[in-house]
N, C-alpha and C positions, 0 to 999 in steps of 0.2 A: 506325526500328528497333523493330518490333512485338514481337519475341521478347524483347528486352532488358528491356522494362518490366515483364514478369511476374515478375521476380526479387524476392524479399522481402529485407528488410534482413539476415536470417539467411543467406540464400543468398549475398548479396554478401560478407558477412563470411567465410563459408566459402570462397568463391572466392579472396579475398585471402589467407586463411590457407594455402590449398593452393598458391597462387602463391609465397608466401614459402618454404614447405617445399620446393617443387620447386627453387627457386633455391639453397637451402642444400644439397640433395642433389646438384645439379649441381656445386657447388664442391667437395664431398667427393669425388665421382667424379673430378673433374679432378686433385685432389691425389693420390688413389690411383694414377691413371694415371702421373703424374710419378714417384712412388715406384717403381712397377713398371719403368719405363724405366731409372731409375738402377740398380736392383738387377740387371736383365738385363745392362746394360753392365758393371757391376762384376764379375759372375760370369764373363762372357766374358773379361774382361781377366785375371782370376785363373787361369782355365784355361790361357790362353796363356802366362802367366808361369810357371806350374808346369811345363808341358811344356818351356819353354825352359831352366829350371833343371835339369830331369832330363836333358835332352839335353847340357847343358854338363858335368854330373857324369859322365855315361856316356862322353862323347867323349874323356875323358882316359884311359879304359881301353882294353885291347886288344880287348875283345869288343864294341866300338861297332857294328860292322857287323851282328853277329848281333842285337843288341838293337834297332837301328834297323829291321831287317827285321821283327822281331817286333812292334814298336810302331807301325809304319807303318799297318797296318789299324786299329789301335785309335785312332790319331790321326785318321785319316780319319773314323771313326765319331763320334769326339768333335766334330770340326769340323761334321759333318752335323747332329749333335744340337744343337750350339750355334746353327747357322743356323736349324734348325727352331724352336728355342725363341725365337730373336729374332723370327722370322716370327709365331709364335703370340702373343707379347707385343705385337707391332706390331698384329696384327688386333684383339686385345682392347682395346688403347689406342684404335684407330680406332673400334671399336664403341662403347666407353664415351664417347668424345668426341662421336660422333653422338647418342647417347642424351642426353648432357648438353645439347647444342645444342638438340635437340628439346624437352627439358624447359624450357629457358630460353624458347624461342619460345612454348610453351604458357602458361608463366607470364606472359609479356608480353601474350599475347592475352587471358588472363583478366583481367589488370590493366586492359587497355584496355576490355574489356567492362564491368568494374565502374565505371570512370570514366564511361563513356558512360551507364550506367544511373543513376548518381548525378546526372549532369547533367539527364537526362530527368526524373527524379523531382523534382529541385529546380525545374525549369521548370514542371512540372505543379502543384507545391505553390504556387508564386508565382502562377500563373494562377488557381488555385482561390481563393487569398486575395484576389486582385483582384476576382474575381466576387462573393465574399461581401461585400466592402466596398462594391461597387457596389450590390448588392441592399440592403444596410443603408441606404445613402444614399437609394435610391429609396423604401424603406419609410418612412424618416424624413420625407422630403418629403411622402409621401402622408398620413402621420399629421398632420403640421403643417397640410396643406391641409384635411384632414377636421376638424381642431380649429377652424381658422378658419371653415369653413363652419358647423360646429355653433354656434360663438359668434355668427355673423351670424344664423343661424336663431333662436337664443334671443332675441337682441336684437329681431329683427323680430316674434317672437311676443309678446314683452313689450310692444312698442310697440302691436301690434294689440290686445292685451288691455287696455292702458291706454286706448286710444282708444275701445274699445267700452264700457268701464265708465262714462265720463261720459254717453254716449248712453243707457245703460240707466238711469242715475240720472235723467236728464232725462225719460225716458219715464215712469218711476215717479212723478216729481213731477207731470207733466202729467196722469197718470191720477188721482192723488190729488186734484188741483185740480178736475178735471172731476167726480170723484165727490163732492167736497165741494160744488161748485156745484150739482150735481143734487140733492143731499140737502137743500139749503137751499130749494129751490123747492118 
């Protein structure tokens, strides 16, 4: 996942925050949709109830037929308007539901990307830590080896120096003796 690793910690935090906000917004939209559906159903029921009551009151009078003829077109118009309003509300509900679902999917995708990025970053950090530790161990071994070599070299030099010193002393003595012998003659 080459694109996911280029996200910084701030970007990851921002994506998580956006995902949470989108989830909250989707819940609010869903709640509003439910409220609209209830309001539309209640309004339709009240209109029908009002018309029924008016018809019941008017039916007891002698002018029922005239009033029914006059109200028939109005009733039809009201029914059409109620049907249109229901359809409009239904469309709005459907649209809002789709938007909420899309928002949830995006939030989920963002959360998945964030998780994947965190895992990749964690693996890389662990790998880098291992490499650093291996390098430290190698350097430590090299330092120990160099220290041993230096100690051996020092001891060998000291040994050589101590072995040449008696020879030099012996040469000096021999030279002195020969000089003393030759001066006596």
